[in-house]
MARSEMI-48464 format. One line per 10 residues: number of its first residue (from 1); for each residue x, y, z of N, C-alpha, C, O, CB. Coordinates in Angstrom, 2 decimals, decimal comma, always signed. Glycine has a CB too. Layout:
NUM = X Y Z X Y Z X Y Z X Y Z X Y Z ~ ...
***
This chain:
1 = +12,10 +17,28 -0,02 +11,78 +16,40 +0,46 +11,33 +15,10 -0,40 +10,61 +15,12 -1,40 +11,01 +16,90 +1,18 ~ +12,04 +13,78 +0,31 +12,39 +12,45 -0,28 +11,00 +11,62 +0,28 +10,74 +11,55 +1,48 +14,06 +11,78 +0,33 ~ +10,14 +11,00 -0,79 +9,16 +10,29 +0,23 +9,32 +8,73 -0,44 +8,98 +8,51 -1,60 +7,31 +11,01 +0,20 ~ +9,86 +7,73 +0,41 +10,03 +6,57 +0,54 +8,40 +5,76 +0,53 +7,49 +6,05 +1,31 +10,94 +6,48 +1,81 ~ +8,35 +4,89 -0,35 +7,21 +4,31 -0,43 +7,37 +2,67 -0,50 +8,09 +2,07 -1,30 +6,53 +4,92 -1,57 ~ +6,62 +2,15 +0,40 +6,64 +0,91 +0,79 +5,29 +0,07 +0,42 +4,28 +0,77 +0,34 +6,92 +0,95 +2,20 ~ +5,12 -1,29 +0,17 +3,77 -1,81 +0,09 +3,68 -3,12 +1,30 +4,62 -3,78 +1,75 +3,47 -2,35 -1,61 ~ +2,58 -3,19 +1,53 +2,37 -4,32 +2,72 +1,03 -4,98 +1,74 -0,05 -4,54 +1,36 +1,86 -3,55 +4,72 ~ +1,66 -6,07 +1,61 +0,41 -7,13 +0,98 +0,38 -8,72 +1,35 +0,20 -9,76 +0,72 +0,53 -7,15 -0,72 ~ +0,69 -8,33 +2,81 +0,96 -9,76 +3,54 -0,52 -10,53 +3,66 -0,44 -11,75 +3,65 +1,68 -9,51 +5,24
11 = -1,98 -9,90 +3,79 -3,00 -10,59 +3,62 -3,46 -10,72 +2,25 -3,45 -9,87 +1,36 -3,87 -10,15 +4,37 ~ -3,92 -12,10 +2,22 -4,76 -12,42 +0,80 -5,81 -13,40 +1,06 -5,93 -14,23 +1,96 -3,82 -13,07 -0,42 ~ -6,65 -13,05 -0,09 -7,85 -14,26 +0,16 -6,99 -15,33 -0,75 -6,14 -14,99 -1,57 -9,79 -13,85 -0,55 ~ -7,28 -16,36 -0,53 -7,24 -18,00 -1,46 -8,28 -18,89 -1,57 -9,18 -18,94 -0,74 -6,29 -19,01 -0,92 ~ -8,23 -19,43 -2,30 -9,31 -20,77 -2,63 -8,83 -21,44 -3,75 -8,21 -20,91 -4,67 -10,93 -20,38 -3,02 ~ -9,25 -23,18 -3,62 -8,67 -23,59 -4,75 -9,38 -23,38 -5,87 -10,60 -23,23 -5,77 -8,38 -24,78 -4,68 ~ -8,70 -23,33 -7,24 -9,17 -23,04 -8,53 -7,96 -23,94 -9,36 -6,75 -24,12 -9,25 -9,26 -21,24 -8,86 ~ -9,07 -24,38 -10,24 -8,39 -25,67 -11,44 -7,29 -26,56 -10,63 -6,14 -26,79 -11,02 -7,38 -24,84 -13,03 ~ -8,01 -27,10 -9,20 -6,85 -28,19 -8,59 -5,57 -27,33 -7,81 -4,60 -27,83 -7,24 -6,06 -29,20 -10,05 ~ -5,86 -26,11 -7,95 -4,31 -25,76 -7,54 -4,78 -25,17 -5,77 -5,40 -24,11 -5,74 -3,41 -24,16 -8,88
21 = -4,57 -25,65 -4,81 -4,83 -25,39 -3,55 -4,30 -23,79 -3,38 -3,58 -23,30 -4,25 -4,13 -26,53 -2,61 ~ -4,67 -23,11 -2,30 -4,70 -21,77 -1,87 -4,12 -21,10 -3,24 -2,93 -20,82 -3,40 -3,78 -21,49 -0,42 ~ -4,94 -20,92 -4,02 -4,82 -19,80 -4,97 -5,09 -18,69 -4,63 -6,15 -18,58 -4,01 -5,45 -19,90 -5,94 ~ -4,21 -17,31 -4,90 -4,48 -16,43 -4,25 -5,28 -15,50 -5,19 -4,67 -15,06 -6,17 -3,36 -15,97 -3,63 ~ -6,37 -15,20 -5,04 -7,21 -14,18 -5,99 -7,84 -13,00 -5,58 -8,72 -12,38 -6,16 -8,23 -14,80 -6,56 ~ -7,16 -12,70 -4,23 -7,58 -11,01 -3,66 -6,76 -10,76 -2,69 -6,69 -11,56 -1,76 -9,13 -10,69 -2,99 ~ -5,79 -9,33 -2,71 -4,77 -9,17 -1,85 -5,37 -7,78 -1,16 -5,94 -6,90 -1,80 -3,24 -9,12 -2,61 ~ -5,18 -7,75 -0,07 -5,83 -6,62 +0,93 -3,96 -6,03 +0,97 -2,88 -6,46 +1,37 -6,89 -7,41 +2,93 ~ -4,42 -5,03 +0,41 -2,87 -4,11 +0,30 -3,03 -2,76 +1,04 -4,07 -2,11 +1,22 -2,39 -3,66 -1,48 ~ -1,69 -2,47 +1,44 -1,63 -0,96 +2,28 -0,23 -0,41 +1,58 +0,89 -0,93 +1,61 -1,45 -1,11 +4,35
31 = -0,56 +0,47 +1,11 +0,65 +1,56 +0,40 +1,29 +2,82 +1,33 +0,70 +3,90 +1,35 -0,11 +2,41 -0,99 ~ +2,43 +2,62 +2,05 +2,77 +3,37 +2,69 +3,64 +4,29 +1,95 +4,22 +4,03 +0,90 +3,16 +2,84 +3,66 ~ +3,67 +5,65 +2,79 +4,49 +7,01 +2,47 +5,44 +7,40 +3,71 +4,96 +7,64 +4,81 +3,39 +8,35 +2,19 ~ +6,63 +7,44 +3,49 +7,19 +8,33 +4,68 +8,13 +9,12 +4,04 +8,93 +8,73 +3,19 +7,87 +7,54 +5,92 ~ +8,02 +10,43 +4,54 +8,80 +11,72 +4,42 +10,25 +11,96 +5,35 +10,26 +12,71 +6,32 +7,75 +12,84 +4,82 ~ +11,55 +11,15 +4,85 +12,65 +11,20 +5,59 +13,03 +12,40 +5,77 +14,14 +12,41 +6,31 +13,59 +10,53 +5,16 ~ +12,47 +13,79 +5,49 +12,99 +14,84 +5,76 +12,24 +16,04 +6,68 +12,57 +17,20 +6,93 +13,34 +15,18 +4,60 ~ +11,21 +15,31 +7,01 +10,23 +15,90 +8,36 +9,97 +14,74 +9,38 +9,65 +13,55 +9,39 +8,56 +16,49 +7,83 ~ +10,24 +15,61 +10,09 +9,42 +14,67 +11,37 +8,42 +15,29 +12,25 +8,02 +16,45 +12,12 +10,46 +14,12 +12,47 ~ +7,98 +14,34 +13,27 +6,82 +14,86 +14,23 +7,27 +13,97 +15,24 +8,04 +13,01 +15,19 +5,10 +14,71 +13,77
41 = +6,49 +14,60 +16,35 +6,66 +13,85 +17,88 +5,76 +12,58 +17,84 +4,67 +12,65 +17,29 +6,09 +14,90 +19,29 ~ +6,19 +11,47 +18,38 +5,35 +10,26 +18,69 +4,44 +10,44 +20,05 +4,49 +11,50 +20,66 +6,36 +8,99 +18,86 ~ +3,76 +9,58 +20,41 +3,29 +9,76 +21,71 +4,54 +9,76 +22,96 +4,25 +10,15 +24,09 +2,23 +8,56 +21,90 ~ +5,77 +9,36 +22,68 +6,65 +9,29 +24,05 +7,53 +9,91 +23,80 +8,62 +9,47 +24,18 +7,17 +8,10 +24,60 ~ +7,48 +11,57 +22,89 +7,76 +12,61 +22,36 +9,19 +12,21 +21,81 +10,06 +12,91 +22,32 +7,59 +13,78 +23,29 ~ +9,79 +11,07 +20,73 +10,71 +10,84 +19,99 +9,98 +11,32 +18,53 +8,79 +11,49 +18,27 +11,23 +9,36 +20,19 ~ +11,15 +11,46 +17,74 +11,00 +12,12 +16,45 +10,73 +11,15 +15,78 +11,34 +10,11 +16,03 +12,05 +12,89 +15,90 ~ +9,63 +11,18 +14,58 +9,55 +9,94 +13,88 +9,27 +10,71 +12,70 +9,04 +11,92 +12,70 +8,50 +8,77 +14,37 ~ +9,29 +9,75 +11,45 +9,29 +10,44 +10,22 +7,76 +10,88 +9,86 +6,84 +10,15 +10,22 +9,96 +9,48 +9,11 ~ +7,50 +12,00 +9,19 +6,01 +11,90 +8,93 +5,42 +10,86 +7,99 +6,07 +10,77 +6,95 +5,59 +13,13 +8,43
51 = +4,64 +10,26 +8,05 +3,71 +9,54 +7,27 +2,34 +9,08 +6,95 +1,50 +9,39 +7,79 +4,00 +8,92 +7,33 ~ +1,94 +8,43 +5,95 +0,90 +8,50 +5,58 +0,51 +6,85 +4,78 +1,25 +5,88 +4,65 +0,92 +9,82 +4,79 ~ -0,71 +6,99 +4,41 -0,99 +5,28 +3,94 -2,21 +5,24 +3,33 -3,17 +5,87 +3,77 -1,08 +4,10 +5,19 ~ -2,26 +4,42 +2,19 -3,76 +4,08 +1,35 -3,77 +2,61 +1,72 -2,89 +1,94 +2,25 -3,80 +4,34 -0,61 ~ -5,06 +2,25 +1,29 -5,26 +0,40 +1,09 -6,29 +0,56 +0,78 -7,11 +1,48 +0,74 -5,17 -0,82 +2,26 ~ -6,20 -0,89 +0,42 -7,47 -1,23 +0,05 -7,53 -3,00 -1,06 -6,49 -3,61 -1,28 -7,98 +0,33 -0,86 ~ -8,27 -3,27 -1,34 -8,41 -4,67 -1,83 -7,86 -4,96 -3,47 -8,03 -3,91 -4,09 -10,04 -5,02 -1,69 ~ -7,34 -5,86 -4,24 -7,18 -5,64 -5,32 -7,32 -7,34 -6,05 -6,44 -8,14 -5,71 -5,85 -4,75 -5,40 ~ -8,39 -7,79 -6,98 -8,82 -8,88 -7,12 -8,03 -9,11 -8,21 -7,93 -8,29 -9,12 -10,17 -9,05 -7,17 ~ -7,28 -10,53 -8,16 -6,26 -10,74 -9,18 -6,88 -11,46 -10,49 -7,99 -11,97 -10,31 -5,09 -11,62 -8,55
61 = -6,35 -11,55 -11,69 -7,02 -12,05 -12,85 -6,51 -13,63 -12,37 -5,32 -13,84 -12,09 -6,47 -11,33 -14,52 ~ -7,43 -14,60 -12,32 -6,95 -16,40 -12,52 -7,12 -17,02 -13,34 -6,88 -18,23 -13,31 -7,36 -17,33 -11,82 ~ -7,63 -16,40 -14,38 -8,09 -17,33 -15,39 -6,83 -17,93 -16,39 -7,09 -18,49 -17,45 -9,23 -16,53 -16,27 ~ -5,55 -17,74 -15,95 -4,30 -18,08 -16,82 -3,71 -18,57 -15,35 -3,28 -17,71 -14,58 -3,37 -16,64 -17,87 ~ -3,70 -20,02 -14,97 -2,81 -20,21 -13,77 -1,40 -20,99 -14,59 -0,71 -21,68 -13,86 -3,71 -21,31 -12,39 ~ -1,09 -20,91 -15,68 +0,08 -21,95 -16,13 +1,25 -21,49 -15,35 +2,05 -22,34 -14,97 +0,45 -21,95 -17,83 ~ +1,43 -20,40 -15,10 +2,65 -20,07 -14,04 +2,47 -20,12 -12,48 +3,26 -19,61 -11,69 +3,11 -18,62 -14,28 ~ +1,21 -20,88 -12,09 +1,10 -20,93 -10,79 +2,35 -20,86 -10,05 +3,36 -21,32 -10,59 +0,43 -21,99 -10,48 ~ +2,43 -20,30 -8,79 +3,29 -20,63 -7,69 +2,50 -21,01 -6,26 +1,63 -20,44 -5,60 +4,24 -19,41 -7,50 ~ +3,09 -22,02 -6,16 +2,35 -22,35 -4,82 +2,42 -21,49 -3,37 +3,34 -20,79 -2,95 +2,85 -23,67 -4,48
71 = +1,24 -21,77 -2,82 +1,46 -20,68 -1,86 +2,68 -20,29 -0,64 +3,09 -19,18 -0,33 +0,36 -20,80 -1,24 ~ +3,07 -21,63 -0,11 +4,61 -21,54 +0,45 +5,20 -21,37 -0,23 +6,16 -21,06 +0,48 +5,26 -22,38 +1,00 ~ +5,66 -21,24 -1,52 +6,70 -20,34 -2,34 +6,36 -19,26 -2,64 +7,10 -18,75 -3,48 +7,12 -20,75 -3,47 ~ +5,49 -18,62 -2,29 +4,96 -17,07 -2,82 +5,81 -16,27 -1,45 +5,80 -16,58 -0,26 +2,72 -16,78 -2,85 ~ +6,61 -14,98 -2,25 +7,09 -14,02 -1,17 +6,17 -12,36 -1,65 +5,32 -11,99 -2,46 +9,18 -13,93 -1,28 ~ +6,87 -11,88 -0,70 +5,82 -10,39 -0,83 +5,56 -9,98 -1,93 +4,49 -9,55 -2,36 +6,29 -9,12 -0,29 ~ +7,14 -10,15 -2,71 +7,70 -9,33 -4,06 +6,95 -10,22 -5,05 +6,48 -9,67 -6,05 +9,59 -9,30 -4,37 ~ +6,81 -11,31 -4,90 +5,39 -11,68 -5,94 +4,21 -10,89 -5,81 +3,87 -10,05 -6,64 +4,77 -13,14 -5,70 ~ +3,61 -11,14 -4,82 +2,29 -10,62 -4,91 +2,19 -9,22 -4,84 +1,12 -8,74 -5,20 +1,50 -11,13 -3,95 ~ +3,10 -8,44 -4,46 +3,49 -6,80 -4,69 +3,19 -6,60 -6,31 +2,40 -5,87 -6,90 +5,39 -6,38 -4,28
81 = +4,22 -7,63 -6,79 +3,93 -7,39 -8,43 +2,88 -7,72 -9,46 +2,70 -7,29 -10,60 +4,81 -7,91 -9,02 ~ +2,11 -8,78 -8,61 +0,96 -9,25 -9,26 -0,33 -7,58 -8,95 -1,02 -7,05 -9,82 +0,45 -11,11 -8,33 ~ -0,23 -7,22 -7,64 -1,25 -6,04 -7,43 -0,80 -4,79 -8,74 -1,50 -4,19 -9,56 -1,00 -5,34 -5,55 ~ +0,58 -4,76 -8,47 +1,10 -3,40 -9,51 +0,89 -3,49 -10,69 +0,74 -2,52 -11,43 +2,51 -3,06 -9,61 ~ +0,82 -4,93 -11,14 +0,28 -5,24 -12,79 -1,09 -5,09 -13,08 -1,42 -4,46 -14,09 +0,52 -6,74 -13,28 ~ -2,24 -5,75 -12,08 -3,62 -5,48 -11,56 -3,95 -3,94 -11,92 -4,67 -3,48 -12,81 -3,71 -5,78 -9,89 ~ -3,17 -3,31 -10,92 -3,66 -2,06 -10,43 -3,43 -0,97 -12,30 -4,24 -0,57 -13,13 -2,41 -1,48 -8,66 ~ -2,16 -0,88 -12,22 -1,74 -0,33 -13,73 -0,76 +0,96 -13,27 -1,00 +1,67 -12,30 -3,30 +0,26 -14,83 ~ +0,17 +1,08 -13,99 +0,93 +2,44 -13,77 +0,54 +3,77 -13,42 +1,20 +4,44 -12,63 +1,46 +2,69 -14,72 ~ -0,75 +4,28 -14,11 -1,30 +5,38 -13,87 -2,07 +5,24 -12,55 -1,84 +6,19 -11,81 -2,06 +5,76 -14,98
91 = -2,85 +4,41 -12,09 -3,54 +4,20 -10,88 -2,22 +3,94 -9,41 -2,39 +4,15 -8,21 -4,63 +2,70 -11,24 ~ -1,53 +3,65 -9,82 -0,39 +3,54 -8,90 +0,42 +5,27 -8,82 +0,76 +5,78 -7,75 +0,75 +2,15 -9,61 ~ +0,56 +5,80 -9,89 +1,11 +7,21 -10,02 -0,06 +8,12 -9,42 +0,21 +9,22 -8,94 +1,49 +7,63 -11,68 ~ -1,34 +7,63 -9,46 -2,22 +8,54 -8,70 -2,36 +8,81 -7,17 -2,52 +9,83 -6,49 -3,34 +8,19 -9,04 ~ -2,22 +7,25 -6,88 -1,97 +7,26 -5,46 -1,00 +7,44 -4,78 -1,19 +7,57 -3,57 -2,22 +6,47 -5,05 ~ +0,05 +7,49 -5,17 +1,23 +8,07 -4,70 +1,52 +9,67 -4,52 +2,11 +10,36 -3,68 +2,11 +7,58 -5,53 ~ +0,72 +9,91 -5,86 +0,49 +11,65 -5,63 -0,66 +12,14 -4,65 -0,82 +13,34 -4,42 +0,05 +12,40 -7,14 ~ -1,20 +11,46 -4,26 -2,28 +11,37 -3,23 -1,89 +11,48 -1,99 -2,46 +12,21 -1,18 -2,95 +10,24 -3,25 ~ -0,74 +10,67 -1,71 +0,12 +10,17 -0,69 +1,15 +11,38 -0,67 +1,68 +11,48 +0,43 +0,77 +8,63 -1,04 ~ +1,58 +12,36 -1,63 +2,67 +13,13 -1,61 +1,70 +14,35 -0,91 +2,07 +14,96 +0,09 +3,52 +13,37 -3,17
101 = +0,36 +14,61 -1,64 -0,47 +15,92 -1,34 -0,78 +15,92 +0,47 -0,83 +16,93 +1,18 -2,15 +15,83 -2,39 ~ -0,98 +14,46 +0,91 -1,55 +14,21 +2,50 +0,21 +14,72 +2,93 +0,15 +15,81 +3,50 -2,30 +12,04 +3,10 ~ +1,23 +14,37 +2,84 +2,38 +14,78 +3,68 +2,55 +16,10 +3,34 +3,10 +16,61 +4,32 +3,66 +13,98 +3,50 ~ +2,39 +16,90 +2,51 +2,67 +17,89 +2,20 +1,76 +19,06 +3,31 +2,12 +20,08 +3,88 +2,46 +17,84 +0,71 ~ +0,43 +18,30 +3,26 -0,27 +19,59 +4,15 +0,12 +18,91 +5,47 +0,17 +19,67 +6,43 -2,22 +19,96 +3,97 ~ +0,42 +17,51 +5,70 +0,92 +17,19 +7,24 +2,00 +18,27 +7,61 +1,99 +18,86 +8,69 +1,66 +15,57 +7,40 ~ +2,96 +18,49 +6,60 +4,53 +19,26 +6,75 +3,80 +20,97 +6,65 +4,28 +21,65 +7,55 +6,00 +18,74 +5,00 ~ +2,92 +21,67 +5,91 +2,75 +22,70 +5,85 +1,14 +22,67 +5,78 +0,52 +22,52 +4,73 +3,57 +23,24 +4,89 ~ +0,57 +22,85 +7,05 -1,16 +22,86 +6,72 -2,00 +23,80 +6,55 -2,03 +24,85 +7,20 -1,87 +22,36 +7,58 ~ -2,77 +23,48 +5,62 -3,64 +24,91 +4,97 -4,67 +24,89 +5,70 -5,53 +25,76 +5,55 -4,18 +24,97 +3,33
111 = -4,84 +23,88 +6,66 -6,53 +23,65 +7,16 -6,42 +24,00 +8,55 -5,39 +23,51 +9,01 -7,26 +21,94 +7,02 ~ -7,04 +24,62 +9,37 -7,35 +24,73 +10,79 -8,27 +24,15 +11,45 -9,39 +24,08 +10,93 -7,56 +25,75 +11,08 ~ -8,09 +23,71 +12,47 -9,68 +23,47 +13,25 -9,53 +24,21 +14,67 -8,71 +24,11 +15,58 -10,13 +21,56 +13,58 ~ -10,53 +24,88 +14,51 -11,33 +25,61 +15,59 -12,26 +25,81 +16,50 -13,40 +25,59 +16,10 -11,55 +26,07 +15,42 ~ -12,16 +26,13 +17,50 -13,58 +25,79 +18,40 -14,06 +27,19 +18,63 -13,31 +28,08 +19,02 -13,35 +24,89 +20,03 ~ -15,38 +27,36 +18,37 -16,27 +28,40 +18,60 -16,49 +29,01 +19,90 -16,73 +28,02 +20,60 -17,36 +28,01 +18,21 ~ -16,55 +30,02 +20,67 -17,29 +30,46 +21,47 -16,27 +30,06 +22,91 -16,65 +30,35 +24,05 -18,82 +29,83 +21,25
***
């Protein structure tokens, strides 16, 4: 099972800080995981990779804006780097392990839902 992870960090909160307009101080993020080895049927009957995601917000440290990047010049890669740095490697590893477990449960369910009577 090969799981591919992608970040969506396209929604941010901004405000003026130290005369820097549209300073990003909070990021609304989603970490997606997709298993390219297993598929399920979508509502049209097409095979699509099994996927899952986790989402949240991450506050950014804006105490040192010496390397400020204007909002118009920001890339998703910039914002993703900030989020990953703020979260730390251990938190990201933990989230990926949780996504892996979710996919494993989707591939080989250990829980069943049944109706009584």
